[in-house]
Each structure stands twice: as C-alpha cells, then as structure tokens.
NUROTI-57989 format. One record per residue: x, y, z of N, C-alpha, C, O in turn; residue number from 0; residue in one letter. Coordinates in steps of 0.2 Angstrom, whole numbers. Layout:
N
{n.x X	n.y Y	n.z Z	ca.x X	ca.y Y	ca.z Z	c.x X	c.y Y	c.z Z	o.x X	o.y Y	o.z Z	i NUM	aa A}
...
END
This chain:
148
{n.x 4	n.y -6	n.z 0	ca.x 0	ca.y -1	ca.z -1	c.x 4	c.y 7	c.z 0	o.x 2	o.y 12	o.z -3	i 0	aa M}
{n.x 10	n.y 6	n.z 4	ca.x 15	ca.y 12	ca.z 4	c.x 17	c.y 14	c.z -3	o.x 16	o.y 19	o.z -6	i 1	aa N}
{n.x 19	n.y 9	n.z -6	ca.x 22	ca.y 10	ca.z -14	c.x 17	c.y 13	c.z -18	o.x 19	o.y 17	o.z -21	i 2	aa K}
{n.x 11	n.y 11	n.z -17	ca.x 5	ca.y 13	ca.z -21	c.x 5	c.y 20	c.z -19	o.x 5	o.y 25	o.z -24	i 3	aa F}
{n.x 4	n.y 22	n.z -14	ca.x 3	ca.y 29	ca.z -13	c.x 10	c.y 35	c.z -14	o.x 10	o.y 41	o.z -15	i 4	aa I}
{n.x 15	n.y 31	n.z -13	ca.x 22	ca.y 35	ca.z -15	c.x 21	c.y 35	c.z -22	o.x 23	o.y 41	o.z -25	i 5	aa E}
{n.x 19	n.y 30	n.z -27	ca.x 19	ca.y 31	ca.z -34	c.x 13	c.y 37	c.z -36	o.x 14	o.y 41	o.z -41	i 6	aa K}
{n.x 8	n.y 36	n.z -32	ca.x 2	ca.y 41	ca.z -33	c.x 4	c.y 47	c.z -33	o.x 2	o.y 51	o.z -38	i 7	aa L}
{n.x 8	n.y 49	n.z -27	ca.x 10	ca.y 57	ca.z -27	c.x 17	c.y 59	c.z -29	o.x 19	o.y 65	o.z -27	i 8	aa F}
{n.x 20	n.y 54	n.z -33	ca.x 26	ca.y 55	ca.z -35	c.x 33	c.y 54	c.z -30	o.x 38	o.y 57	o.z -31	i 9	aa G}
{n.x 31	n.y 52	n.z -25	ca.x 37	ca.y 51	ca.z -20	c.x 41	c.y 46	c.z -22	o.x 47	o.y 47	o.z -20	i 10	aa I}
{n.x 40	n.y 41	n.z -25	ca.x 45	ca.y 36	ca.z -27	c.x 50	c.y 40	c.z -33	o.x 55	o.y 38	o.z -33	i 11	aa D}
{n.x 49	n.y 44	n.z -36	ca.x 53	ca.y 49	ca.z -40	c.x 57	c.y 53	c.z -37	o.x 63	o.y 54	o.z -39	i 12	aa K}
{n.x 53	n.y 56	n.z -31	ca.x 58	ca.y 61	ca.z -27	c.x 63	c.y 58	c.z -24	o.x 68	o.y 60	o.z -24	i 13	aa I}
{n.x 61	n.y 51	n.z -21	ca.x 66	ca.y 46	ca.z -18	c.x 72	c.y 45	c.z -22	o.x 78	o.y 45	o.z -20	i 14	aa K}
{n.x 70	n.y 43	n.z -28	ca.x 75	ca.y 41	ca.z -33	c.x 79	c.y 46	c.z -36	o.x 85	o.y 44	o.z -37	i 15	aa A}
{n.x 77	n.y 52	n.z -36	ca.x 80	ca.y 58	ca.z -38	c.x 85	c.y 60	c.z -31	o.x 91	o.y 61	o.z -33	i 16	aa E}
{n.x 83	n.y 59	n.z -26	ca.x 86	ca.y 61	ca.z -19	c.x 92	c.y 56	c.z -18	o.x 98	o.y 58	o.z -17	i 17	aa T}
{n.x 92	n.y 50	n.z -20	ca.x 98	ca.y 45	ca.z -20	c.x 102	c.y 46	c.z -26	o.x 108	o.y 46	o.z -25	i 18	aa E}
{n.x 99	n.y 47	n.z -30	ca.x 104	ca.y 49	ca.z -36	c.x 108	c.y 56	c.z -35	o.x 113	o.y 56	o.z -38	i 19	aa A}
{n.x 106	n.y 61	n.z -31	ca.x 109	ca.y 67	ca.z -30	c.x 114	c.y 65	c.z -24	o.x 120	o.y 66	o.z -26	i 20	aa N}
{n.x 112	n.y 62	n.z -19	ca.x 115	ca.y 58	ca.z -14	c.x 122	c.y 55	c.z -17	o.x 128	o.y 57	o.z -16	i 21	aa I}
{n.x 121	n.y 51	n.z -21	ca.x 127	ca.y 47	ca.z -26	c.x 132	c.y 52	c.z -28	o.x 138	o.y 52	o.z -26	i 22	aa R}
{n.x 129	n.y 56	n.z -32	ca.x 133	ca.y 62	ca.z -36	c.x 136	c.y 66	c.z -31	o.x 142	o.y 67	o.z -32	i 23	aa A}
{n.x 134	n.y 68	n.z -26	ca.x 137	ca.y 71	ca.z -21	c.x 143	c.y 69	c.z -17	o.x 148	o.y 72	o.z -15	i 24	aa A}
{n.x 142	n.y 61	n.z -15	ca.x 148	ca.y 59	ca.z -13	c.x 152	c.y 57	c.z -18	o.x 159	o.y 57	o.z -17	i 25	aa E}
{n.x 150	n.y 56	n.z -25	ca.x 155	ca.y 54	ca.z -31	c.x 160	c.y 63	c.z -31	o.x 166	o.y 64	o.z -32	i 26	aa E}
{n.x 155	n.y 67	n.z -31	ca.x 160	ca.y 73	ca.z -32	c.x 164	c.y 76	c.z -26	o.x 169	o.y 79	o.z -27	i 27	aa A}
{n.x 162	n.y 74	n.z -20	ca.x 166	ca.y 74	ca.z -14	c.x 173	c.y 70	c.z -15	o.x 178	o.y 72	o.z -14	i 28	aa K}
{n.x 172	n.y 64	n.z -17	ca.x 179	ca.y 59	ca.z -17	c.x 182	c.y 63	c.z -23	o.x 188	o.y 63	o.z -22	i 29	aa K}
{n.x 180	n.y 65	n.z -29	ca.x 185	ca.y 69	ca.z -34	c.x 187	c.y 75	c.z -30	o.x 193	o.y 77	o.z -32	i 30	aa Q}
{n.x 184	n.y 79	n.z -26	ca.x 186	ca.y 84	ca.z -23	c.x 193	c.y 82	c.z -19	o.x 198	o.y 84	o.z -19	i 31	aa A}
{n.x 192	n.y 77	n.z -15	ca.x 196	ca.y 75	ca.z -10	c.x 203	c.y 72	c.z -15	o.x 209	o.y 74	o.z -13	i 32	aa E}
{n.x 202	n.y 69	n.z -19	ca.x 207	ca.y 66	ca.z -24	c.x 212	c.y 73	c.z -27	o.x 218	o.y 74	o.z -27	i 33	aa E}
{n.x 207	n.y 77	n.z -29	ca.x 210	ca.y 84	ca.z -32	c.x 214	c.y 88	c.z -27	o.x 219	o.y 91	o.z -30	i 34	aa A}
{n.x 213	n.y 88	n.z -22	ca.x 215	ca.y 91	ca.z -15	c.x 222	c.y 88	c.z -14	o.x 228	o.y 90	o.z -15	i 35	aa I}
{n.x 221	n.y 81	n.z -13	ca.x 228	ca.y 78	ca.z -13	c.x 232	c.y 77	c.z -19	o.x 238	o.y 77	o.z -17	i 36	aa A}
{n.x 231	n.y 77	n.z -23	ca.x 235	ca.y 79	ca.z -30	c.x 238	c.y 85	c.z -30	o.x 244	o.y 86	o.z -32	i 37	aa A}
{n.x 234	n.y 91	n.z -27	ca.x 237	ca.y 98	ca.z -27	c.x 243	c.y 97	c.z -21	o.x 249	o.y 99	o.z -22	i 38	aa A}
{n.x 241	n.y 95	n.z -16	ca.x 245	ca.y 94	ca.z -11	c.x 253	c.y 90	c.z -12	o.x 258	o.y 91	o.z -9	i 39	aa E}
{n.x 251	n.y 85	n.z -16	ca.x 257	ca.y 81	ca.z -18	c.x 262	c.y 85	c.z -23	o.x 268	o.y 84	o.z -24	i 40	aa T}
{n.x 258	n.y 89	n.z -27	ca.x 262	ca.y 93	ca.z -32	c.x 266	c.y 98	c.z -29	o.x 272	o.y 99	o.z -31	i 41	aa A}
{n.x 262	n.y 102	n.z -23	ca.x 266	ca.y 106	ca.z -19	c.x 271	c.y 104	c.z -16	o.x 277	o.y 107	o.z -15	i 42	aa K}
{n.x 270	n.y 99	n.z -13	ca.x 276	ca.y 96	ca.z -9	c.x 282	c.y 94	c.z -14	o.x 288	o.y 95	o.z -13	i 43	aa E}
{n.x 281	n.y 90	n.z -19	ca.x 287	ca.y 89	ca.z -25	c.x 290	c.y 96	c.z -26	o.x 296	o.y 97	o.z -26	i 44	aa T}
{n.x 286	n.y 100	n.z -28	ca.x 289	ca.y 108	ca.z -30	c.x 294	c.y 110	c.z -25	o.x 299	o.y 112	o.z -26	i 45	aa E}
{n.x 291	n.y 109	n.z -19	ca.x 296	ca.y 112	ca.z -13	c.x 302	c.y 108	c.z -12	o.x 308	o.y 110	o.z -10	i 46	aa R}
{n.x 301	n.y 102	n.z -13	ca.x 308	ca.y 96	ca.z -13	c.x 312	c.y 98	c.z -18	o.x 318	o.y 98	o.z -17	i 47	aa L}
{n.x 309	n.y 100	n.z -23	ca.x 313	ca.y 101	ca.z -30	c.x 318	c.y 107	c.z -29	o.x 323	o.y 108	o.z -31	i 48	aa A}
{n.x 315	n.y 111	n.z -24	ca.x 320	ca.y 119	ca.z -23	c.x 325	c.y 118	c.z -18	o.x 328	o.y 122	o.z -16	i 49	aa K}
{n.x 325	n.y 112	n.z -15	ca.x 330	ca.y 111	ca.z -9	c.x 337	c.y 108	c.z -12	o.x 337	o.y 105	o.z -18	i 50	aa L}
{n.x 341	n.y 110	n.z -9	ca.x 348	ca.y 108	ca.z -11	c.x 350	c.y 101	c.z -10	o.x 346	o.y 98	o.z -6	i 51	aa S}
{n.x 355	n.y 97	n.z -11	ca.x 355	ca.y 90	ca.z -9	c.x 357	c.y 90	c.z -3	o.x 355	o.y 84	o.z -1	i 52	aa P}
{n.x 359	n.y 95	n.z 2	ca.x 361	ca.y 95	ca.z 9	c.x 355	c.y 95	c.z 12	o.x 353	o.y 91	o.z 16	i 53	aa K}
{n.x 350	n.y 100	n.z 11	ca.x 344	ca.y 101	ca.z 13	c.x 339	c.y 96	c.z 13	o.x 335	o.y 94	o.z 18	i 54	aa E}
{n.x 340	n.y 93	n.z 6	ca.x 336	ca.y 86	ca.z 5	c.x 337	c.y 81	c.z 10	o.x 332	o.y 78	o.z 13	i 55	aa L}
{n.x 344	n.y 79	n.z 10	ca.x 347	ca.y 74	ca.z 15	c.x 345	c.y 75	c.z 20	o.x 341	o.y 71	o.z 23	i 56	aa A}
{n.x 345	n.y 82	n.z 23	ca.x 345	ca.y 83	ca.z 30	c.x 336	c.y 82	c.z 32	o.x 334	o.y 79	o.z 37	i 57	aa T}
{n.x 333	n.y 85	n.z 27	ca.x 326	ca.y 83	ca.z 29	c.x 324	c.y 76	c.z 30	o.x 320	o.y 74	o.z 34	i 58	aa E}
{n.x 327	n.y 72	n.z 26	ca.x 325	ca.y 65	ca.z 25	c.x 329	c.y 61	c.z 32	o.x 328	o.y 56	o.z 33	i 59	aa R}
{n.x 334	n.y 65	n.z 35	ca.x 337	ca.y 63	ca.z 40	c.x 341	c.y 58	c.z 39	o.x 341	o.y 52	o.z 42	i 60	aa K}
{n.x 346	n.y 59	n.z 33	ca.x 349	ca.y 55	ca.z 30	c.x 358	c.y 58	c.z 30	o.x 358	o.y 64	o.z 29	i 61	aa E}
{n.x 363	n.y 54	n.z 31	ca.x 369	ca.y 58	ca.z 32	c.x 371	c.y 61	c.z 25	o.x 369	o.y 57	o.z 20	i 62	aa P}
{n.x 374	n.y 65	n.z 24	ca.x 377	ca.y 68	ca.z 18	c.x 383	c.y 72	c.z 19	o.x 383	o.y 75	o.z 25	i 63	aa W}
{n.x 389	n.y 71	n.z 14	ca.x 394	ca.y 75	ca.z 14	c.x 396	c.y 75	c.z 7	o.x 395	o.y 71	o.z 3	i 64	aa V}
{n.x 400	n.y 82	n.z 6	ca.x 401	ca.y 83	ca.z -1	c.x 408	c.y 87	c.z -2	o.x 410	o.y 91	o.z 3	i 65	aa A}
{n.x 412	n.y 86	n.z -7	ca.x 418	ca.y 90	ca.z -8	c.x 415	c.y 97	c.z -11	o.x 413	o.y 97	o.z -17	i 66	aa V}
{n.x 416	n.y 103	n.z -8	ca.x 414	ca.y 109	ca.z -11	c.x 418	c.y 111	c.z -16	o.x 416	o.y 113	o.z -22	i 67	aa L}
{n.x 424	n.y 111	n.z -15	ca.x 431	ca.y 114	ca.z -19	c.x 437	c.y 110	c.z -18	o.x 437	o.y 106	o.z -13	i 68	aa D}
{n.x 441	n.y 109	n.z -22	ca.x 448	ca.y 107	ca.z -22	c.x 452	c.y 113	c.z -23	o.x 451	o.y 117	o.z -27	i 69	aa T}
{n.x 458	n.y 114	n.z -18	ca.x 462	ca.y 120	ca.z -18	c.x 469	c.y 117	c.z -19	o.x 471	o.y 113	o.z -14	i 70	aa H}
{n.x 472	n.y 119	n.z -24	ca.x 481	ca.y 116	ca.z -24	c.x 485	c.y 122	c.z -23	o.x 483	o.y 128	o.z -26	i 71	aa V}
{n.x 490	n.y 122	n.z -20	ca.x 495	ca.y 128	ca.z -20	c.x 499	c.y 127	c.z -26	o.x 501	o.y 122	o.z -29	i 72	aa N}
{n.x 499	n.y 133	n.z -29	ca.x 502	ca.y 133	ca.z -35	c.x 510	c.y 133	c.z -35	o.x 513	o.y 131	o.z -40	i 73	aa K}
{n.x 513	n.y 135	n.z -29	ca.x 519	ca.y 136	ca.z -29	c.x 522	c.y 128	c.z -25	o.x 528	o.y 127	o.z -24	i 74	aa D}
{n.x 517	n.y 124	n.z -23	ca.x 519	ca.y 118	ca.z -20	c.x 514	c.y 113	c.z -21	o.x 510	o.y 113	o.z -17	i 75	aa N}
{n.x 515	n.y 109	n.z -26	ca.x 509	ca.y 106	ca.z -29	c.x 507	c.y 100	c.z -24	o.x 501	o.y 97	o.z -25	i 76	aa L}
{n.x 512	n.y 99	n.z -19	ca.x 510	ca.y 94	ca.z -14	c.x 505	c.y 97	c.z -7	o.x 504	o.y 93	o.z -3	i 77	aa R}
{n.x 504	n.y 104	n.z -8	ca.x 500	ca.y 107	ca.z -3	c.x 494	c.y 108	c.z -5	o.x 494	o.y 111	o.z -11	i 78	aa N}
{n.x 488	n.y 108	n.z -3	ca.x 481	ca.y 109	ca.z -4	c.x 477	c.y 108	c.z 1	o.x 479	o.y 107	o.z 6	i 79	aa G}
{n.x 470	n.y 109	n.z -1	ca.x 466	ca.y 107	ca.z 2	c.x 459	c.y 105	c.z -2	o.x 459	o.y 105	o.z -8	i 80	aa F}
{n.x 454	n.y 102	n.z 3	ca.x 447	ca.y 100	ca.z 1	c.x 443	c.y 105	c.z 4	o.x 444	o.y 105	o.z 10	i 81	aa F}
{n.x 438	n.y 108	n.z 1	ca.x 433	ca.y 111	ca.z 6	c.x 427	c.y 106	c.z 6	o.x 424	o.y 105	o.z 1	i 82	aa E}
{n.x 425	n.y 103	n.z 12	ca.x 420	ca.y 99	ca.z 14	c.x 413	c.y 103	c.z 16	o.x 413	o.y 108	o.z 19	i 83	aa L}
{n.x 408	n.y 99	n.z 14	ca.x 402	ca.y 102	ca.z 18	c.x 399	c.y 96	c.z 20	o.x 400	o.y 91	o.z 17	i 84	aa D}
{n.x 395	n.y 96	n.z 25	ca.x 391	ca.y 90	ca.z 29	c.x 385	c.y 91	c.z 32	o.x 384	o.y 97	o.z 32	i 85	aa W}
{n.x 381	n.y 87	n.z 34	ca.x 375	ca.y 89	ca.z 38	c.x 376	c.y 84	c.z 45	o.x 380	o.y 80	o.z 45	i 86	aa N}
{n.x 372	n.y 85	n.z 49	ca.x 372	ca.y 83	ca.z 56	c.x 372	c.y 77	c.z 57	o.x 375	o.y 75	o.z 62	i 87	aa E}
{n.x 368	n.y 73	n.z 51	ca.x 366	ca.y 67	ca.z 51	c.x 373	c.y 62	c.z 49	o.x 374	o.y 56	o.z 51	i 88	aa Y}
{n.x 376	n.y 65	n.z 46	ca.x 383	ca.y 63	ca.z 43	c.x 388	c.y 62	c.z 50	o.x 390	o.y 56	o.z 51	i 89	aa F}
{n.x 389	n.y 68	n.z 53	ca.x 393	ca.y 69	ca.z 59	c.x 390	c.y 64	c.z 65	o.x 395	o.y 61	o.z 68	i 90	aa V}
{n.x 384	n.y 62	n.z 66	ca.x 380	ca.y 56	ca.z 69	c.x 384	c.y 51	c.z 68	o.x 388	o.y 48	o.z 71	i 91	aa L}
{n.x 382	n.y 49	n.z 61	ca.x 384	ca.y 42	ca.z 58	c.x 391	c.y 41	c.z 60	o.x 393	o.y 35	o.z 62	i 92	aa S}
{n.x 396	n.y 45	n.z 59	ca.x 403	ca.y 45	ca.z 60	c.x 404	c.y 42	c.z 68	o.x 406	o.y 37	o.z 69	i 93	aa L}
{n.x 400	n.y 48	n.z 72	ca.x 402	ca.y 45	ca.z 79	c.x 399	c.y 39	c.z 81	o.x 401	o.y 36	o.z 86	i 94	aa R}
{n.x 394	n.y 36	n.z 78	ca.x 392	ca.y 29	ca.z 78	c.x 395	c.y 24	c.z 76	o.x 395	o.y 18	o.z 78	i 95	aa E}
{n.x 400	n.y 27	n.z 72	ca.x 405	ca.y 22	ca.z 68	c.x 412	c.y 22	c.z 73	o.x 416	o.y 18	o.z 72	i 96	aa S}
{n.x 412	n.y 26	n.z 78	ca.x 417	ca.y 26	ca.z 82	c.x 423	c.y 33	c.z 81	o.x 428	o.y 33	o.z 84	i 97	aa G}
{n.x 421	n.y 38	n.z 77	ca.x 426	ca.y 43	ca.z 77	c.x 423	c.y 48	c.z 83	o.x 417	o.y 49	o.z 84	i 98	aa Y}
{n.x 429	n.y 51	n.z 84	ca.x 428	ca.y 55	ca.z 91	c.x 431	c.y 63	c.z 89	o.x 435	o.y 63	o.z 85	i 99	aa T}
{n.x 428	n.y 68	n.z 93	ca.x 430	ca.y 74	ca.z 93	c.x 426	c.y 78	c.z 97	o.x 420	o.y 76	o.z 98	i 100	aa G}
{n.x 428	n.y 84	n.z 98	ca.x 424	ca.y 89	ca.z 101	c.x 420	c.y 92	c.z 98	o.x 414	o.y 93	o.z 101	i 101	aa E}
{n.x 421	n.y 93	n.z 93	ca.x 417	ca.y 97	ca.z 87	c.x 416	c.y 93	c.z 81	o.x 419	o.y 88	o.z 79	i 102	aa T}
{n.x 411	n.y 95	n.z 77	ca.x 409	ca.y 93	ca.z 71	c.x 416	c.y 91	c.z 66	o.x 418	o.y 86	o.z 64	i 103	aa E}
{n.x 419	n.y 98	n.z 66	ca.x 426	ca.y 98	ca.z 62	c.x 430	c.y 92	c.z 64	o.x 433	o.y 89	o.z 60	i 104	aa E}
{n.x 431	n.y 91	n.z 71	ca.x 437	ca.y 88	ca.z 72	c.x 434	c.y 79	c.z 71	o.x 438	o.y 74	o.z 71	i 105	aa A}
{n.x 427	n.y 79	n.z 71	ca.x 425	ca.y 71	ca.z 69	c.x 426	c.y 71	c.z 61	o.x 428	o.y 65	o.z 59	i 106	aa V}
{n.x 425	n.y 76	n.z 57	ca.x 424	ca.y 75	ca.z 50	c.x 431	c.y 76	c.z 48	o.x 433	o.y 74	o.z 43	i 107	aa V}
{n.x 436	n.y 79	n.z 52	ca.x 442	ca.y 79	ca.z 50	c.x 447	c.y 72	c.z 52	o.x 452	o.y 71	o.z 50	i 108	aa D}
{n.x 444	n.y 68	n.z 56	ca.x 448	ca.y 63	ca.z 58	c.x 446	c.y 57	c.z 53	o.x 450	o.y 53	o.z 50	i 109	aa Q}
{n.x 439	n.y 57	n.z 51	ca.x 436	ca.y 53	ca.z 46	c.x 440	c.y 54	c.z 39	o.x 442	o.y 50	o.z 35	i 110	aa W}
{n.x 440	n.y 61	n.z 38	ca.x 444	ca.y 63	ca.z 31	c.x 452	c.y 60	c.z 30	o.x 455	o.y 58	o.z 25	i 111	aa F}
{n.x 455	n.y 62	n.z 37	ca.x 461	ca.y 59	ca.z 35	c.x 462	c.y 51	c.z 35	o.x 467	o.y 49	o.z 32	i 112	aa Q}
{n.x 457	n.y 47	n.z 38	ca.x 459	ca.y 41	ca.z 37	c.x 457	c.y 38	c.z 31	o.x 459	o.y 33	o.z 30	i 113	aa E}
{n.x 452	n.y 42	n.z 27	ca.x 449	ca.y 41	ca.z 21	c.x 456	c.y 42	c.z 17	o.x 458	o.y 37	o.z 15	i 114	aa L}
{n.x 459	n.y 48	n.z 17	ca.x 464	ca.y 49	ca.z 13	c.x 470	c.y 45	c.z 14	o.x 474	o.y 44	o.z 10	i 115	aa C}
{n.x 471	n.y 42	n.z 20	ca.x 477	ca.y 37	ca.z 21	c.x 475	c.y 30	c.z 18	o.x 479	o.y 26	o.z 16	i 116	aa K}
{n.x 469	n.y 28	n.z 18	ca.x 466	ca.y 22	ca.z 15	c.x 467	c.y 22	c.z 8	o.x 471	o.y 18	o.z 5	i 117	aa N}
{n.x 465	n.y 27	n.z 6	ca.x 465	ca.y 29	ca.z -3	c.x 472	c.y 28	c.z -4	o.x 474	o.y 23	o.z -9	i 118	aa I}
{n.x 478	n.y 31	n.z -1	ca.x 484	ca.y 32	ca.z -3	c.x 487	c.y 25	c.z -2	o.x 492	o.y 23	o.z -6	i 119	aa G}
{n.x 485	n.y 21	n.z 4	ca.x 488	ca.y 15	ca.z 6	c.x 486	c.y 10	c.z 0	o.x 490	o.y 6	o.z -3	i 120	aa S}
{n.x 480	n.y 10	n.z -2	ca.x 477	ca.y 5	ca.z -6	c.x 480	c.y 6	c.z -13	o.x 479	o.y 2	o.z -18	i 121	aa E}
{n.x 482	n.y 13	n.z -15	ca.x 486	ca.y 14	ca.z -21	c.x 493	c.y 13	c.z -21	o.x 496	o.y 14	o.z -26	i 122	aa S}
{n.x 496	n.y 11	n.z -16	ca.x 502	ca.y 9	ca.z -15	c.x 507	c.y 15	c.z -13	o.x 513	o.y 14	o.z -13	i 123	aa G}
{n.x 505	n.y 21	n.z -11	ca.x 508	ca.y 27	ca.z -9	c.x 511	c.y 24	c.z -3	o.x 508	o.y 20	o.z 1	i 124	aa V}
{n.x 518	n.y 27	n.z -1	ca.x 520	ca.y 26	ca.z 4	c.x 517	c.y 31	c.z 10	o.x 517	o.y 37	o.z 8	i 125	aa N}
{n.x 514	n.y 29	n.z 15	ca.x 510	ca.y 34	ca.z 18	c.x 515	c.y 38	c.z 24	o.x 512	o.y 42	o.z 28	i 126	aa M}
{n.x 522	n.y 37	n.z 23	ca.x 525	ca.y 41	ca.z 28	c.x 525	c.y 48	c.z 26	o.x 523	o.y 49	o.z 20	i 127	aa E}
{n.x 526	n.y 53	n.z 30	ca.x 524	ca.y 59	ca.z 29	c.x 531	c.y 65	c.z 28	o.x 531	o.y 71	o.z 28	i 128	aa R}
{n.x 537	n.y 60	n.z 26	ca.x 542	ca.y 63	ca.z 26	c.x 543	c.y 68	c.z 19	o.x 544	o.y 65	o.z 13	i 129	aa R}
{n.x 543	n.y 75	n.z 18	ca.x 544	ca.y 79	ca.z 15	c.x 537	c.y 80	c.z 11	o.x 537	o.y 81	o.z 5	i 130	aa G}
{n.x 533	n.y 79	n.z 14	ca.x 525	ca.y 79	ca.z 11	c.x 521	c.y 85	c.z 12	o.x 515	o.y 85	o.z 11	i 131	aa S}
{n.x 524	n.y 90	n.z 14	ca.x 520	ca.y 97	ca.z 16	c.x 517	c.y 98	c.z 23	o.x 521	o.y 96	o.z 27	i 132	aa G}
{n.x 512	n.y 101	n.z 25	ca.x 509	ca.y 101	ca.z 31	c.x 502	c.y 102	c.z 30	o.x 500	o.y 104	o.z 25	i 133	aa Y}
{n.x 499	n.y 101	n.z 37	ca.x 492	ca.y 102	ca.z 38	c.x 492	c.y 109	c.z 42	o.x 495	o.y 111	o.z 47	i 134	aa V}
{n.x 487	n.y 112	n.z 39	ca.x 485	ca.y 118	ca.z 44	c.x 477	c.y 120	c.z 43	o.x 475	o.y 120	o.z 37	i 135	aa N}
{n.x 474	n.y 122	n.z 49	ca.x 467	ca.y 123	ca.z 49	c.x 466	c.y 130	c.z 50	o.x 469	o.y 133	o.z 55	i 136	aa R}
{n.x 462	n.y 132	n.z 48	ca.x 459	ca.y 140	ca.z 49	c.x 450	c.y 139	c.z 49	o.x 447	o.y 136	o.z 45	i 137	aa A}
{n.x 448	n.y 143	n.z 54	ca.x 441	ca.y 144	ca.z 54	c.x 438	c.y 150	c.z 51	o.x 440	o.y 155	o.z 53	i 138	aa L}
{n.x 434	n.y 149	n.z 46	ca.x 432	ca.y 154	ca.z 41	c.x 426	c.y 159	c.z 45	o.x 423	o.y 156	o.z 50	i 139	aa R}
{n.x 425	n.y 164	n.z 43	ca.x 421	ca.y 168	ca.z 45	c.x 413	c.y 166	c.z 46	o.x 409	o.y 168	o.z 50	i 140	aa D}
{n.x 411	n.y 161	n.z 40	ca.x 405	ca.y 158	ca.z 39	c.x 404	c.y 151	c.z 43	o.x 400	o.y 148	o.z 42	i 141	aa D}
{n.x 409	n.y 150	n.z 48	ca.x 409	ca.y 145	ca.z 52	c.x 412	c.y 139	c.z 50	o.x 414	o.y 134	o.z 54	i 142	aa G}
{n.x 414	n.y 138	n.z 43	ca.x 418	ca.y 132	ca.z 41	c.x 425	c.y 132	c.z 42	o.x 427	o.y 138	o.z 44	i 143	aa M}
{n.x 428	n.y 127	n.z 42	ca.x 435	ca.y 126	ca.z 44	c.x 438	c.y 124	c.z 36	o.x 436	o.y 120	o.z 33	i 144	aa T}
{n.x 444	n.y 128	n.z 35	ca.x 449	ca.y 127	ca.z 31	c.x 454	c.y 123	c.z 33	o.x 456	o.y 124	o.z 38	i 145	aa E}
{n.x 456	n.y 117	n.z 29	ca.x 462	ca.y 112	ca.z 31	c.x 466	c.y 113	c.z 26	o.x 463	o.y 112	o.z 20	i 146	aa V}
{n.x 471	n.y 115	n.z 26	ca.x 477	ca.y 115	ca.z 21	c.x 484	c.y 114	c.z 23	o.x 489	o.y 114	o.z 19	i 147	aa Y}
END
C-alpha cells in the first residue's frame, strides 16, 4: 500500500532523485578530495625540488657529505686542501662508527684523514709523511674550517 501511495503522489520519483543526488554528491566529494591530495602532492614535490642536496638529505634525516672545492697550492703542488660540507646526520653516523672529537669539524677531519690514508695505502703510496708538506686549519667567518 505504501508503494501505491508513493507512486500516486510521485514520492517514488523524489526518492530516486534524492538517492541519485546523494550518490552524485558523494562522487563529487571523492573527486574533490582526490584533487586536493593531488594538489598537495604537487606542492610538496615543488618544494622538495627547490631544496639543495644537503637540505634534502637533512630533511630525510640521512647522512650527507660533499667536496665543495679542491684547492692546490700553485707554488707547491704537494700542498692543498679540500673544502667539505656535511650535515648533522653525517657527523652522527661517524660518531656511531667510532669517530670522536669535541667538534663536528674534528670528527669529520678524523674521518677524512683516515679516508685519505686508506686511499693512498690502497694505491701503493708510501704513507710516511717525510717531505710531504703540512696540515694547517683555519676557522672561516662563515663557521666552516679550512684544512690546508
């Protein structure tokens, strides 16, 4: 009897339209949420693309180190220095590997010296320091340390 009354007054059509509108609204909401998520992903991708390799590694909490520049003394080719940069996670990984030092620079310097010795030793270079120049350190105004 209820169906007869609904059909008589057109309520069945109103219910069908309402259900169709509800489904359409739910689909529109789903599409809007997907569009918002895609926009947020695109915005994050753009932000990450603007980061330097160091900033990106730091954000990901990954160790990072790089040689920024290499300098050679023109008057004495046995002397020169590398300009290194690193992030806090690189120093942390060095400390976890047993390197020590009161400052980040001391820890990285210890690692770099060992690295250079290992490379020289593996290449058959006599690692005795006779006649091989000197090591000097200078703290720069930007907080970095030059080793030369």
